[in-house]
C-alpha angles and dihedrals in degrees: 000000000000090000090051090053091050091049090049092050091048091049091050091048091049091049091050091048091048091049091049090047090051091052090048092046090059088063095043125092107258094245091060093059129079100040098308091138092053092046090049092049089056097044109027116016092176089071094058095088090051093050093045090053091049092046093049091047093050096044099045109035115194088240088069098049135055119230117222119230091245091052091046091052090049093050091048092048089054089055091048092049092055095041109098091192100167092040091055097038099049141043114246116234090012097176091052089047091055094047095044108120097206121116115295089230090057092049092052092047089053090053089049093051090046093053092050093047093049095047093047089048091050094050091050090056095052111115092233096046093112090054092061113092110245093238090060097050097085095037090057095057094037090056100036109031094102094048091049090050094050092048093046097045094044093047091047091052091048094048102036112009124111113242104237131190122209091253094057101039110104108145121167095021092260094110098211092299094174099053096088100040127088121273096234116113093014124150120251110221098191126113091259093079110070099209091060098033118098088221095053095040095044091060088071094055102101098191097051096100096048094041096054095042088055091052097048092044096219132092087217093052124099105315096216145358088255092062090051097043099042105027105146097211124173111276114262117236111259119263110279097240125085113276122236115262112260120247114263111259091237094054102131095220090049094048093048094047095047090050091048092050093048091049090048091051093046092051096045095043091048088056093041096051097036094232136077119278116208117232089223090056092045092054091049093050103040109000095107093046092049089050091053095044092048091050091054092047093050092046090052090048093049095049087046095236112211127216089242091057093045095055091049091048089051092055090045092054093045092053097036117130092005105127094193091056100045093110091056092046091049089050091059093043086056090048091052092045091052091047092051092048089062102033110029119098089203129057105301095223091048090051092049091050090048092052094048091046089072093062095087089053090050090049092049092051090046091053089053089050089055093047095049093045086210093123092157093069097089091048093050091051094047095043092049092049095058100044 
């Protein structure tokens, strides 16, 4: 009789476990069910860590568990440690880059390769990298590289840039040489002219295809930097929340900073291209984009954006609109929310809403960056501001 009771208890426990497993299995990706982990353990042990991460993520969604402040700080610090902010936001050896006498097309290709390399390197260091399905890796960067760049460069300018006024901005030592000469015979720097367009110039870079395949580590990954840098994907719908109100055009700080940025660009591009660039042409080509980028920078400065908030925003933007990655995105929203509850002087939810409200502005500026094909503009501005 005692044995019968033990058998009955064991059977009940097994049934409960089976029921729990069935509930869990509903949440799991199909390839993790039916003994896949055991098969993988026998055939490919190196995949176990990946599968364990995926399993843990699927079983215990961040929506179902609270994150302590200490754990949130630790997760944020991991993001900060792998975020090479200055390396991504600026051009190394900027003065030498400006004075380099090699072909402009070669210079722009080098910037393109450098951007791809840095962004791929950053994603591989992210703590949740192994949780991202391989087939999504390339899609993420292809779809989001320009938004990540706008966020990184604007946040860098807000956190570290010197606030210049037009009267004090003299980068490159050229001193705005073209501002007083006539506009005839000037160089257009927009994407429409192939010699000065990253798209046109990158076509002459013979090693692009091999170089980028090597970095992404997959023959099915992005075939070249050009695909990554100029992929004309369908526009994402704007973030669901209300966007932050734009700065008024007559805002003195905004006017000063836009003028300073345009003068910086004119000076640096004149040096870079070896011929004068007209301010009128510059405004036509990149004026709107500089306006948008400057707005975002000033907004970040005025809300006193912190590094901890920036790294969480960056992960949010990278994972945005990716259904398969919602649980990871939600995890970092919870991390940011926990951080704000302990560190924000204002209402934590209001601060979170305020931070997310800047995403549509970032997306709008990123779209302009794609259209202009002058992806080097943010780097030039940031690099000039720290010299």
